[in-house]
C-alpha positions in Angstrom: 0.0 0.0 0.1 1.3 3.4 -1.0 1.0 5.5 2.1 2.5 8.5 0.4 -0.5 8.8 -1.7 -3.0 8.9 1.1 -3.7 12.4 2.3 -3.5 13.0 6.0 -6.5 14.2 7.9 -5.2 17.7 8.4 -4.4 18.0 4.6 -8.0 17.0 3.8 -9.6 19.2 6.3 -8.0 22.4 5.0 -9.4 22.1 1.5 -12.9 21.3 2.8 -12.8 24.4 5.1 -11.7 26.5 2.1 -14.6 25.3 0.1 -16.9 26.3 3.0 -15.4 29.8 2.8 -15.9 29.9 -1.0 -19.5 29.0 -0.6 -20.1 31.7 1.6 -18.7 34.0 -1.0 -20.6 32.5 -3.9 -24.0 32.6 -1.8 -23.6 36.1 -0.4 -27.2 36.7 -1.3 -28.4 34.0 1.1 -26.3 35.6 3.8 -27.9 39.0 3.1 -31.3 37.5 3.3 -30.6 35.8 6.8 -29.2 39.2 7.9 -32.5 41.1 6.9 -34.5 38.4 8.7 -32.4 38.7 11.9 -32.7 42.5 11.8 -36.4 42.2 11.7 -36.6 39.7 14.5 -34.2 41.8 16.5 -36.1 45.1 16.1 -39.4 43.3 17.0 -38.1 41.8 20.2 -36.2 44.9 21.3 -39.0 47.5 20.5 -42.3 45.7 21.2 -41.9 44.4 24.8 -40.9 48.0 25.9 -44.6 49.1 25.1 -46.3 46.1 26.8 -47.1 45.8 30.5 -44.5 44.2 32.7 -45.2 40.4 33.1 -47.2 39.2 36.1 -46.4 36.3 38.4 -48.4 33.9 36.0 -46.4 34.9 32.9 -44.1 32.2 31.3 -41.7 32.1 28.4 -44.2 30.5 26.0 -47.0 32.9 26.5 -45.5 36.3 27.3 -43.4 38.2 24.7 -41.4 40.1 27.3 -40.1 37.2 29.1 -39.4 35.5 25.7 -37.5 38.4 24.5 -35.7 38.6 27.8 -34.6 34.9 27.5 -33.9 35.3 23.8 -31.4 38.2 24.4 -29.8 37.5 27.8 -30.4 34.0 28.3 -29.3 32.6 24.8 -28.1 35.3 22.5 -25.4 36.9 24.6 -23.8 33.9 26.5 -23.7 31.8 23.2 -22.5 34.6 21.0 -19.4 34.8 23.3 -19.0 31.0 22.9 -19.2 31.3 19.2 -16.3 33.8 19.2 -14.0 31.3 20.9 -15.1 28.4 18.5 -15.8 30.1 15.2 -14.2 33.5 15.3 -16.4 36.5 14.5 -19.0 34.7 12.3 -21.7 36.3 14.3 -20.4 39.9 13.3 -20.1 39.0 9.6 -23.2 36.7 9.1 -25.7 37.6 11.6 -25.2 40.8 13.7 -28.0 43.1 12.9 -26.3 46.2 14.2 -23.2 45.8 12.0 -25.4 44.9 9.0 -27.7 47.9 9.3 -24.7 50.1 9.8 -23.2 48.8 6.5 -26.3 49.2 4.6 -27.1 52.7 5.6 -23.4 53.8 4.8 -24.0 53.0 1.1 -26.3 56.0 1.1 -24.8 58.2 3.5 -22.2 61.0 3.3 -19.3 58.7 2.9 -16.9 61.0 4.8 -13.5 59.7 5.8 -13.0 58.3 9.2 -11.6 61.1 11.4 -8.7 60.5 13.8 -10.8 60.8 17.0 -13.0 57.8 15.9 -9.8 55.8 15.4 -8.6 56.2 19.0 -7.7 52.7 20.4 -9.2 53.3 23.6 -12.9 53.5 22.4 -13.6 49.6 22.9 -12.3 50.0 26.5 -14.4 53.0 27.3 -17.4 51.8 25.5 -17.4 48.4 27.2 -17.1 49.9 30.7 -19.7 52.6 30.0 -22.4 50.0 28.7 -21.7 47.5 31.4 -22.0 49.9 34.2 -24.9 51.7 32.9 -26.7 48.4 32.1 -26.5 47.5 35.7 -27.9 50.9 36.9 -30.9 50.6 34.8 -31.3 46.8 35.3 -31.0 46.1 31.5 -31.2 42.3 31.9 -34.6 42.7 33.7 -36.5 45.4 32.0 -37.5 45.9 28.4 -37.3 49.7 28.4 -33.8 49.5 29.7 -33.1 46.9 27.1 -34.5 49.2 24.3 -32.6 52.0 25.7 -29.1 50.2 25.7 -29.5 47.9 22.8 -31.6 50.4 20.6 -29.5 53.3 21.6 -26.4 51.3 20.3 -28.2 50.5 17.0 -29.2 54.0 16.5 -25.6 55.3 17.1 -24.4 52.5 14.6 -26.9 53.8 12.1 -25.8 57.4 12.6 -22.1 56.6 12.3 -23.0 54.6 9.1 -24.8 57.7 7.7 -21.9 59.9 8.1 -18.6 57.9 7.7 -17.4 55.4 5.2 -19.1 54.0 2.0 -20.5 50.4 2.3 -18.3 50.1 5.5 -18.8 49.1 9.2 -17.0 52.0 10.8 -19.0 51.5 14.0 -18.0 48.0 14.4 -14.4 48.5 13.7 -13.9 51.5 16.2 -16.9 52.1 18.3 -19.0 49.0 19.1 -19.0 48.3 22.9 -18.3 44.8 22.4 -15.8 45.0 19.4 -12.8 44.7 21.7 -14.4 41.7 23.6 -15.1 39.9 20.3 -11.7 40.7 19.0 -9.9 39.1 22.1 -12.0 36.0 22.2 -11.7 35.3 18.5 -8.0 35.0 18.8 -8.7 31.7 20.5 -10.8 30.3 17.5 -9.7 27.0 15.8 -10.8 28.5 12.4 -9.9 31.7 10.7 -9.6 33.3 7.3 -5.7 33.1 6.4 -3.9 35.2 3.8 -1.0 33.5 2.2 1.3 36.4 1.4 3.5 34.4 -1.0 0.4 33.4 -3.1 -0.8 37.0 -3.0 2.4 38.3 -4.4 2.9 35.6 -7.0 -0.6 36.2 -8.4 0.9 39.1 -10.2 -1.1 41.6 -12.2 -3.9 39.4 -13.1 -7.3 41.1 -13.3 -9.2 40.6 -10.0 -12.5 42.0 -8.7 -11.8 44.2 -5.7 -13.0 43.1 -2.4 -15.1 45.4 -0.1 -13.9 44.5 3.3 -16.8 46.2 5.4 -14.7 46.1 8.7 -11.8 47.7 7.0 -9.3 45.0 7.3 -6.1 45.1 5.3 -6.8 41.6 3.8 -3.2 41.5 2.2 -1.5 41.6 5.5 -4.2 39.9 7.6 -2.6 37.8 10.2 -5.0 38.1 13.3 -8.7 36.9 13.5 -9.3 39.8 15.9 -10.6 42.2 13.3 -11.9 39.8 10.6 -15.7 39.4 10.6 -15.6 36.0 8.9 -18.1 37.0 6.3 -16.4 35.1 3.6 -16.5 37.9 0.9 -12.6 37.6 0.3 -12.6 33.8 0.3 -10.4 32.7 -2.8 -9.2 36.3 -3.5 -6.2 36.3 -5.6 -5.9 32.5 -4.8 -4.4 33.6 -1.3 -7.3 33.9 1.0 -9.0 30.7 2.5 -10.8 29.6 5.5 -8.5 27.3 7.4 -8.0 25.4 10.7 -5.5 26.1 13.3 -4.6 24.9 16.8 -7.0 26.5 19.2 -5.3 29.4 21.1 -2.3 29.4 18.5 -2.6 33.0 17.7 -2.3 34.1 21.3 0.6 31.5 21.8 2.5 33.1 18.9 1.8 36.6 19.8 4.9 38.9 19.6 5.6 41.9 21.5 4.8 44.3 18.6 1.4 42.6 18.3 0.4 43.3 22.0 -1.8 46.3 22.4 -2.1 48.1 25.7 -5.7 49.1 25.3 -6.5 45.4 24.5 -4.8 44.4 27.8 -6.6 47.1 29.7 -9.9 45.9 28.4 -9.1 42.3 29.1 -7.6 42.9 32.7 -9.7 45.8 34.0 -12.8 45.3 31.8 -13.6 41.6 30.8 -12.4 40.4 34.2 -12.5 43.3 36.7 -15.5 45.2 35.6 -17.5 42.4 34.4 -17.2 40.3 37.6 -18.2 43.4 39.6 -21.2 43.9 37.5 -22.3 40.3 37.8 -21.4 39.9 41.4 -22.7 42.9 43.4 -26.4 41.8 43.6 -25.3 38.5 45.3 -22.6 40.0 47.4 -23.1 40.1 51.2 -20.3 42.6 51.3 -22.4 45.0 49.1 -25.5 44.5 51.3 -23.4 45.2 54.6 -21.8 48.3 53.0 -25.2 49.7 51.8 -26.6 49.1 55.2 -23.8 50.7 57.1 -24.0 53.7 54.6 -27.7 54.1 55.0 -27.5 54.0 58.8 -24.7 56.7 58.8 -27.0 59.0 56.7 -30.0 58.4 58.8 -28.1 59.1 61.9 -27.1 62.6 60.6 -30.7 63.3 59.2 -29.1 63.3 55.6 -32.1 61.8 53.6 -31.2 63.2 50.2 -29.3 60.1 49.0 -32.1 58.0 50.1 -34.6 59.5 47.7 -36.1 57.2 45.0 -37.9 59.7 42.7 -35.5 59.1 39.9 -36.2 58.6 36.2 -36.0 54.8 35.1 -33.4 55.7 32.4 -31.0 57.0 35.1 -31.6 54.4 37.7 -33.9 51.4 38.0 -37.4 52.7 38.9 -40.3 50.2 38.6 -42.5 50.9 41.7 -45.1 48.3 40.4 -42.6 45.6 40.8 -41.2 46.9 44.1 -37.9 47.5 42.4 -36.6 51.0 42.9 -33.1 52.1 43.2 -32.1 55.2 45.4 -29.3 57.5 44.8 -27.4 55.6 47.5 -28.0 52.3 45.6 -26.6 53.9 42.5 -23.5 55.2 44.3 -22.9 51.9 45.9 -23.3 50.0 42.7 -20.8 52.3 41.0 -18.5 52.0 44.0 -18.7 48.2 44.2 -18.1 47.7 40.5 -15.2 50.3 40.5 -13.4 48.9 43.6 -13.7 45.4 42.2 -12.3 46.3 38.8 -9.3 48.2 40.4 -8.7 45.5 43.0 -8.8 42.5 40.5 -7.1 44.3 37.7 -4.4 45.7 40.0 -3.8 42.4 41.5 -3.4 40.8 38.1 -1.3 43.7 36.8 1.0 43.4 39.9 1.7 39.7 39.2 2.1 40.2 35.6 4.9 42.8 36.3 6.4 40.4 38.8 6.5 37.5 36.1 7.9 39.9 33.5 10.6 41.1 36.1 11.6 37.5 36.8 11.9 36.9 33.1 13.9 39.9 32.5 11.7 41.1 29.7 9.3 44.0 30.3 7.3 43.2 27.2 6.5 39.8 28.5 3.9 41.4 30.8 1.6 42.3 27.8 2.1 38.9 26.1 1.3 37.1 29.4 -1.8 39.2 29.8 -3.2 37.7 26.6 -3.0 34.3 28.1 -5.9 35.3 30.4 -8.2 35.4 27.5 -9.7 32.0 28.2 -10.4 32.9 31.8 -12.0 36.2 30.8 -14.2 34.6 28.4 -15.2 31.8 30.6 -16.0 34.4 33.4 -18.3 36.5 31.2 -20.0 33.3 30.1 -20.7 32.2 33.7 -22.0 35.7 34.5 -24.4 35.7 31.4 -25.5 32.2 31.8 -26.5 32.9 35.3 -29.6 34.7 34.0 -30.2 31.7 31.7 -30.2 29.5 34.7 -32.6 31.9 36.7 -35.1 32.1 33.8 -35.2 28.2 33.2 -35.6 27.7 37.1 -38.7 30.1 37.0 -40.1 27.6 34.4 -39.4 24.7 36.6 -36.2 23.6 34.7 -33.6 22.7 37.2 -30.1 21.9 35.9 -28.9 19.5 38.5 -25.4 19.3 37.3 -24.9 22.9 37.3 -22.1 23.2 40.0 -20.1 20.5 38.4 -20.4 22.2 35.1 -19.4 25.5 36.3 -16.5 24.0 38.2 -15.3 22.2 35.0 -15.4 25.4 33.0 -13.3 27.2 35.5 -10.7 24.4 35.8 -10.6 24.1 31.9 -10.3 27.8 31.4 -7.6 28.1 34.2 -5.5 25.2 32.5 -5.9 26.8 29.2 -4.6 30.2 30.4 -1.7 28.5 32.3 -0.8 26.6 29.1 -0.7 29.6 27.0 1.3 31.3 29.7 3.7 28.4 29.9 4.3 28.6 26.0 5.2 32.5 26.3 7.5 31.7 29.3 9.4 29.1 27.4 10.0 31.4 24.6 12.1 33.5 26.8 15.9 33.1 27.6 15.7 33.3 31.3 17.0 30.6 33.5 14.8 27.7 34.5 14.1 28.7 38.0 13.1 32.2 36.8 10.8 30.7 34.4 9.2 28.5 37.1 8.9 31.7 39.2 7.3 33.6 36.4 4.7 31.0 35.8 3.9 30.7 39.5 3.5 34.6 39.5 1.1 34.3 36.6 -0.8 31.6 38.4 -1.1 33.9 41.4 -2.6 36.4 39.1 -5.2 34.1 37.7 -6.6 33.9 41.2 -8.4 37.2 40.6 -10.3 35.7 37.6 -11.3 32.5 39.6 -11.8 33.3 43.2 -14.8 35.8 42.7 -16.7 33.0 40.9 -15.9 30.5 43.5 -17.2 32.9 46.2 -20.3 33.7 44.0 -21.4 30.2 43.2 -19.9 28.0 46.0 -19.6 30.1 49.1 -22.3 32.9 49.1 
């Protein structure tokens, strides 16, 4: 038997994936049709419940549109969109996202102005994520349809406005201003599939006539190496016989990250945003520390006859205000929520930063701090999924669906994410020239830093 003539599994997988990418390009019309359908469903589920009465105690998912929309958005959509980023890259962005799609469509008829420098500022993903996360907690975006319309609908209106002014058939909003663009970009670096550009094939194609590719998210396809900005829409598949959908080892992009590829704003978003701020946002409502701190603050105010901060006559779009459900925030509630989230972000982010600096110092390479930070992506992604899926569990429990193996599943996810982060960190540590003992010390320091992304979830789900 001639074994040399038999293709390996890896070799046969690559052409198969490449054909999938080319099918996406050839059937672009079908993808657009799906996007229009998703846009219509999205608008219906975001807008309609905001004008309906709040569900009563007898309402159920199958007979109440508000509860169904709540479950669709926060119980299914958000948690599993994040999972899709880690498994398939930004396919959601390029194939299904209604916000990116509508922004691109309106930009075809807009002013088409060039993108100004202020929009290209690298800190927008960090600022936008923190702003929407914190504001969403203040108005209880996961519980009330008006708040969901304000946050989600407001983001969509902003995407349309940006599309009408800047770019021509582009997704300027998605590339620079979308609140979850940075999160998606980080998580997609773990994906085992991506669109790959073969630079040698691109150059060898020569001056042959080709149809130009409109890359809506403004990616330089010729020099594309990262999956962070690619929306996986398939429009460039087969271009110049150099671009193809291909498999790769999960996390390999993070493992191969060089110093020049590390971005300080991405690291801040990961450490202080996805880990620090998100944990504070998910945790405050279950934290006994929050309750004790708020009671102590309230008693202090009452003892001094200072009742202004205990007032609750506040618009719902500023702080949660739904007297019909006995859910009303005072000014003190708002201040305490902001303080809890802010302190949590600073403590957890500061702890991680400290140990990353120690690890880099042991390695004798200051740039290693940023590279090691990217190894925290699996823990960051797992943490946000745990937080969002908590609402999934709550909504299912209200319907009588009890997930008996939930504690074991959560523990398994945390362990797997921790091991993945430690594995990626070990790869970066091995790439350095530091002595063995210093490498071991650096890896132990990184492990100490990961405690900030693990211990809060252990407290929330197994202690409190």
